[in-house]
VOROSE-496656 format. One record per residue: residue number from 1; chain; residue in three letters; z negated, y negated, x of N, C-alpha, C in turn. Coordinates in Angstrom, 2 decimals, always signed. Example, Ala and Ser with C-alpha at 12.3 -4.5 7.8 and 13.67 -1.06 7.14 Angstrom:
residues 2
PT dofi kekol volo      nz      ny      nx     caz     cay     cax      cz      cy      cx
PT    1     A  ALA   -7.80   +5.69  +13.19   -7.80   +4.50  +12.30   -7.80   +3.30  +13.20
PT    2     A  SER   -7.08   +2.25  +12.85   -7.14   +1.06  +13.67   -7.87   -0.03  +12.90
end
This chain:
residues 115
PT dofi kekol volo      nz      ny      nx     caz     cay     cax      cz      cy      cx
PT    1     A  PHE   +0.00   +1.18   +0.83   +0.00   +0.00   +0.00   +0.00   -1.24   +0.87
PT    2     A  ILE   +0.94   -2.18   +0.62   +1.02   -3.44   +1.35   +0.45   -4.54   +0.46
PT    3     A  PRO   -0.51   -5.30   +0.96   -1.05   -6.40   +0.15   +0.07   -7.35   -0.26
PT    4     A  MET   -0.08   -7.95   -1.43   +0.94   -8.81   -2.00   +1.30   -9.96   -1.04
PT    5     A  SER   +0.33  -10.59   -0.41   +0.62  -11.72   +0.47   +1.44  -11.26   +1.68
PT    6     A  SER   +1.20  -10.07   +2.19   +1.97   -9.54   +3.33   +3.41   -9.26   +2.91
PT    7     A  ALA   +3.60   -8.73   +1.73   +4.95   -8.44   +1.23   +5.74   -9.73   +1.04
PT    8     A  ILE   +5.08  -10.75   +0.49   +5.74  -12.04   +0.28   +6.08  -12.67   +1.63
PT    9     A  LEU   +5.17  -12.60   +2.57   +5.40  -13.16   +3.91   +6.56  -12.44   +4.60
PT   10     A  ALA   +6.59  -11.12   +4.50   +7.67  -10.35   +5.11   +9.02  -10.72   +4.49
PT   11     A  ARG   +9.05  -10.87   +3.16  +10.29  -11.25   +2.48  +10.70  -12.66   +2.89
PT   12     A  SER   +9.73  -13.55   +2.98  +10.00  -14.92   +3.38  +10.57  -14.97   +4.80
PT   13     A  ASN   +9.95  -14.21   +5.71  +10.45  -14.15   +7.09  +11.85  -13.57   +7.14
PT   14     A  SER  +12.09  -12.53   +6.36  +13.39  -11.89   +6.30  +14.45  -12.87   +5.77
PT   15     A  THR  +14.09  -13.62   +4.74  +15.01  -14.60   +4.15  +15.34  -15.68   +5.17
PT   16     A  GLN  +14.32  -16.17   +5.87  +14.55  -17.21   +6.89  +15.40  -16.69   +8.03
PT   17     A  LEU  +15.15  -15.46   +8.45  +15.94  -14.85   +9.51  +17.41  -14.74   +9.10
PT   18     A  PHE  +17.65  -14.30   +7.86  +19.01  -14.20   +7.34  +19.68  -15.57   +7.33
PT   19     A  LYS  +18.96  -16.57   +6.87  +19.50  -17.93   +6.81  +19.85  -18.43   +8.22
PT   20     A  ASP  +18.94  -18.21   +9.18  +19.18  -18.64  +10.55  +20.40  -17.94  +11.15
PT   21     A  LEU  +20.49  -16.64  +10.95  +21.63  -15.88  +11.48  +22.94  -16.33  +10.85
PT   22     A  THR  +22.91  -16.58   +9.55  +24.10  -17.04   +8.85  +24.54  -18.40   +9.36
PT   23     A  GLN  +23.58  -19.29   +9.58  +23.91  -20.61  +10.12  +24.54  -20.50  +11.50
PT   24     A  ARG  +23.94  -19.68  +12.35  +24.48  -19.53  +13.71  +25.89  -18.95  +13.69
PT   25     A  GLU  +26.11  -17.95  +12.83  +27.43  -17.34  +12.73  +28.45  -18.35  +12.19
PT   26     A  SER  +28.04  -19.15  +11.23  +28.93  -20.18  +10.68  +29.31  -21.18  +11.76
PT   27     A  GLU  +28.31  -21.64  +12.52  +28.58  -22.57  +13.61  +29.55  -21.96  +14.62
PT   28     A  LYS  +29.28  -20.74  +15.06  +30.14  -20.09  +16.05  +31.57  -19.95  +15.53
PT   29     A  ALA  +31.72  -19.53  +14.28  +33.07  -19.33  +13.72  +33.83  -20.65  +13.63
PT   30     A  VAL  +33.16  -21.68  +13.12  +33.83  -22.98  +12.98  +34.19  -23.55  +14.34
PT   31     A  PHE  +33.26  -23.50  +15.29  +33.51  -24.09  +16.59  +34.55  -23.30  +17.38
PT   32     A  SER  +34.59  -22.01  +17.18  +35.61  -21.18  +17.83  +36.99  -21.56  +17.30
PT   33     A  GLU  +37.10  -21.73  +16.01  +38.39  -22.12  +15.41  +38.79  -23.52  +15.85
PT   34     A  MET  +37.82  -24.43  +15.91  +38.12  -25.78  +16.37  +38.61  -25.77  +17.82
PT   35     A  SER  +38.00  -24.96  +18.64  +38.41  -24.84  +20.04  +39.82  -24.28  +20.14
PT   36     A  ARG  +40.12  -23.28  +19.32  +41.47  -22.70  +19.31  +42.51  -23.74  +18.92
PT   37     A  ILE  +42.19  -24.54  +17.89  +43.12  -25.59  +17.44  +43.31  -26.63  +18.54
PT   38     A  LEU  +42.20  -27.03  +19.16  +42.26  -28.05  +20.20  +43.12  -27.59  +21.38
PT   39     A  LYS  +43.01  -26.32  +21.76  +43.81  -25.79  +22.87  +45.31  -25.81  +22.54
PT   40     A  SER  +45.64  -25.71  +21.26  +47.05  -25.68  +20.87  +47.61  -27.07  +20.55
PT   41     A  ALA  +46.76  -28.10  +20.60  +47.20  -29.45  +20.25  +48.09  -30.02  +21.36
PT   42     A  PRO  +49.10  -30.77  +20.96  +49.92  -31.45  +21.97  +49.06  -32.38  +22.83
PT   43     A  SER  +49.36  -32.48  +24.09  +48.51  -33.24  +25.02  +48.32  -34.70  +24.62
PT   44     A  GLU  +49.34  -35.29  +24.00  +49.24  -36.71  +23.64  +48.23  -36.99  +22.52
PT   45     A  ILE  +47.86  -35.96  +21.75  +46.86  -36.18  +20.69  +45.61  -35.32  +20.87
PT   46     A  ALA  +45.53  -34.60  +21.97  +44.38  -33.71  +22.21  +43.06  -34.49  +22.25
PT   47     A  GLN  +43.05  -35.66  +22.89  +41.81  -36.44  +22.98  +41.38  -36.94  +21.60
PT   48     A  GLN  +42.35  -37.35  +20.80  +42.04  -37.80  +19.44  +41.43  -36.64  +18.64
PT   49     A  TYR  +42.02  -35.46  +18.74  +41.48  -34.29  +18.06  +40.08  -33.96  +18.56
PT   50     A  SER  +39.90  -34.05  +19.88  +38.60  -33.75  +20.47  +37.52  -34.68  +19.93
PT   51     A  ASP  +37.84  -35.97  +19.82  +36.88  -36.94  +19.28  +36.56  -36.64  +17.82
PT   52     A  GLN  +37.60  -36.33  +17.04  +37.38  -36.02  +15.63  +36.57  -34.74  +15.48
PT   53     A  PHE  +36.86  -33.73  +16.27  +36.11  -32.47  +16.21  +34.65  -32.68  +16.60
PT   54     A  SER  +34.42  -33.54  +17.58  +33.05  -33.82  +18.00  +32.27  -34.47  +16.86
PT   55     A  ASN  +32.89  -35.42  +16.19  +32.24  -36.06  +15.04  +31.99  -35.04  +13.93
PT   56     A  PHE  +32.98  -34.20  +13.66  +32.82  -33.18  +12.63  +31.70  -32.21  +13.00
PT   57     A  ARG  +31.67  -31.82  +14.26  +30.65  -30.87  +14.73  +29.24  -31.43  +14.49
PT   58     A  ASN  +29.05  -32.70  +14.81  +27.75  -33.33  +14.57  +27.38  -33.32  +13.09
PT   59     A  LEU  +28.33  -33.70  +12.24  +28.07  -33.71  +10.80  +27.82  -32.31  +10.26
PT   60     A  PHE  +28.60  -31.34  +10.72  +28.47  -29.97  +10.26  +27.10  -29.40  +10.64
PT   61     A  CYS  +26.66  -29.67  +11.86  +25.34  -29.19  +12.30  +24.23  -29.86  +11.48
PT   62     A  ARG  +24.37  -31.15  +11.22  +23.37  -31.83  +10.39  +23.32  -31.21   +9.00
PT   63     A  TYR  +24.49  -30.89   +8.45  +24.54  -30.28   +7.12  +23.87  -28.90   +7.14
PT   64     A  LEU  +24.24  -28.07   +8.12  +23.69  -26.72   +8.18  +22.17  -26.72   +8.33
PT   65     A  HIS  +21.66  -27.68   +9.05  +20.23  -27.71   +9.32  +19.47  -28.62   +8.36
PT   66     A  GLY  +20.17  -29.10   +7.33  +19.52  -29.88   +6.28  +19.01  -31.23   +6.73
PT   67     A  GLU  +19.63  -31.80   +7.74  +19.17  -33.08   +8.26  +19.80  -34.25   +7.51
PT   68     A  ASP  +18.97  -35.07   +6.96  +19.38  -36.37   +6.42  +20.71  -36.35   +5.67
PT   69     A  THR  +20.81  -35.52   +4.66  +22.06  -35.42   +3.91  +22.08  -36.30   +2.67
PT   70     A  ALA  +20.99  -37.02   +2.41  +20.93  -37.86   +1.22  +21.76  -39.13   +1.41
PT   71     A  ILE  +22.35  -39.59   +0.35  +23.13  -40.82   +0.37  +22.22  -41.98   -0.01
PT   72     A  ASP  +22.24  -43.02   +0.79  +21.49  -44.23   +0.45  +22.39  -45.09   -0.42
PT   73     A  TRP  +22.20  -45.01   -1.72  +23.07  -45.69   -2.67  +23.03  -47.20   -2.52
PT   74     A  ASN  +21.98  -47.73   -1.92  +21.90  -49.18   -1.70  +22.90  -49.65   -0.65
PT   75     A  LYS  +23.41  -48.73   +0.16  +24.38  -49.08   +1.20  +25.83  -48.97   +0.71
PT   76     A  ILE  +26.02  -48.42   -0.48  +27.37  -48.27   -1.03  +27.85  -49.62   -1.54
PT   77     A  GLU  +29.03  -50.02   -1.09  +29.58  -51.31   -1.49  +30.79  -51.10   -2.39
PT   78     A  LEU  +31.02  -52.07   -3.25  +32.19  -52.02   -4.12  +33.46  -52.18   -3.30
PT   79     A  VAL  +34.53  -51.58   -3.77  +35.82  -51.73   -3.12  +36.29  -53.16   -3.35
PT   80     A  GLY  +36.83  -53.76   -2.29  +37.28  -55.16   -2.37  +38.36  -55.37   -3.41
PT   81     A  GLN  +38.43  -56.60   -3.90  +39.42  -56.99   -4.90  +40.83  -56.73   -4.38
PT   82     A  GLY  +41.66  -56.09   -5.16  +43.04  -55.83   -4.80  +43.25  -54.60   -3.93
PT   83     A  LYS  +42.19  -53.87   -3.57  +42.32  -52.68   -2.72  +42.78  -51.46   -3.51
PT   84     A  LEU  +42.40  -51.38   -4.77  +42.79  -50.24   -5.60  +43.96  -50.63   -6.49
PT   85     A  LYS  +44.88  -49.67   -6.65  +46.03  -49.90   -7.52  +46.00  -48.90   -8.65
PT   86     A  ARG  +46.50  -49.31   -9.78  +46.63  -48.39  -10.91  +47.76  -47.40  -10.60
PT   87     A  TYR  +47.58  -46.18  -11.07  +48.57  -45.14  -10.82  +49.95  -45.56  -11.31
PT   88     A  LYS  +49.99  -46.17  -12.49  +51.28  -46.56  -13.07  +51.98  -47.66  -12.26
PT   89     A  ASP  +51.23  -48.37  -11.40  +51.81  -49.44  -10.59  +52.30  -48.96   -9.23
PT   90     A  LEU  +52.06  -47.69   -8.88  +52.49  -47.17   -7.59  +54.00  -46.96   -7.57
PT   91     A  GLN  +54.61  -47.24   -6.44  +56.05  -47.05   -6.27  +56.32  -45.61   -5.85
PT   92     A  PRO  +57.46  -45.03   -6.25  +57.81  -43.68   -5.79  +57.92  -43.66   -4.26
PT   93     A  MET  +57.61  -42.50   -3.67  +57.63  -42.36   -2.21  +58.60  -41.26   -1.80
PT   94     A  CYS  +59.15  -41.39   -0.59  +59.99  -40.32   -0.05  +59.07  -39.23   +0.50
PT   95     A  GLU  +59.62  -38.04   +0.72  +58.81  -36.90   +1.16  +58.10  -37.16   +2.49
PT   96     A  ASP  +58.73  -37.83   +3.43  +58.09  -38.11   +4.72  +56.87  -39.01   +4.54
PT   97     A  ASP  +56.97  -39.99   +3.65  +55.83  -40.88   +3.39  +54.69  -40.11   +2.72
PT   98     A  ILE  +55.03  -39.19   +1.83  +54.01  -38.40   +1.15  +53.24  -37.56   +2.17
PT   99     A  ALA  +53.95  -36.90   +3.06  +53.30  -36.07   +4.08  +52.40  -36.93   +4.96
PT  100     A  SER  +52.85  -38.10   +5.33  +52.05  -39.00   +6.16  +50.77  -39.42   +5.44
PT  101     A  CYS  +50.89  -39.74   +4.17  +49.72  -40.15   +3.39  +48.74  -38.99   +3.22
PT  102     A  LEU  +49.26  -37.80   +2.96  +48.38  -36.64   +2.79  +47.62  -36.31   +4.07
PT  103     A  ASN  +48.22  -36.60   +5.22  +47.54  -36.37   +6.49  +46.35  -37.30   +6.70
PT  104     A  ARG  +46.33  -38.41   +5.97  +45.24  -39.38   +6.12  +44.30  -39.39   +4.91
PT  105     A  MET  +44.52  -38.51   +3.97  +43.76  -38.52   +2.73  +42.46  -37.73   +2.86
PT  106     A  ALA  +41.44  -38.22   +2.21  +40.16  -37.51   +2.14  +39.73  -37.48   +0.68
PT  107     A  ILE  +39.20  -36.35   +0.25  +38.69  -36.22   -1.11  +37.19  -36.02   -1.02
PT  108     A  VAL  +36.47  -36.85   -1.74  +35.01  -36.76   -1.72  +34.54  -36.42   -3.12
PT  109     A  LYS  +33.74  -35.36   -3.24  +33.16  -34.97   -4.53  +31.67  -35.07   -4.40
PT  110     A  LEU  +31.07  -35.90   -5.19  +29.63  -36.02   -5.19  +29.06  -35.14   -6.29
PT  111     A  ASN  +27.96  -34.47   -5.98  +27.33  -33.60   -6.98  +26.96  -34.41   -8.21
PT  112     A  GLY  +27.09  -33.78   -9.35  +26.72  -34.43  -10.60  +27.87  -35.09  -11.31
PT  113     A  GLY  +28.99  -35.22  -10.62  +30.14  -35.86  -11.24  +31.05  -34.84  -11.89
PT  114     A  PRO  +32.02  -35.30  -12.66  +32.94  -34.36  -13.30  +33.79  -33.64  -12.26
PT  115     A  GLY  +34.22  -32.45  -12.59  +35.10  -31.73  -11.68  +34.45  -30.53  -11.15
end
């Protein structure tokens, strides 16, 4: 017979160990893939990729380890006047322009919103 507190402690330790191992494996897999991509990057943009990967690595590690992931809503500013356009006012684009825009696009989904 195992006392209830010992069983809970063992389960808790096991859960934490699983979480730690999963985090380490996630980090290794992501960083390995980033390294592979960086090695295949053309030399003229390799430094740019390296800088971006370094920034991503820092953010990814902060996320995995639960560091300071809260958004300070007081720091969020409104988009400046004239920066946003209505969809109906957008001009058609050629395929090359679309690809260029998609390469610079970011999609942000905040929890609690639709979608």
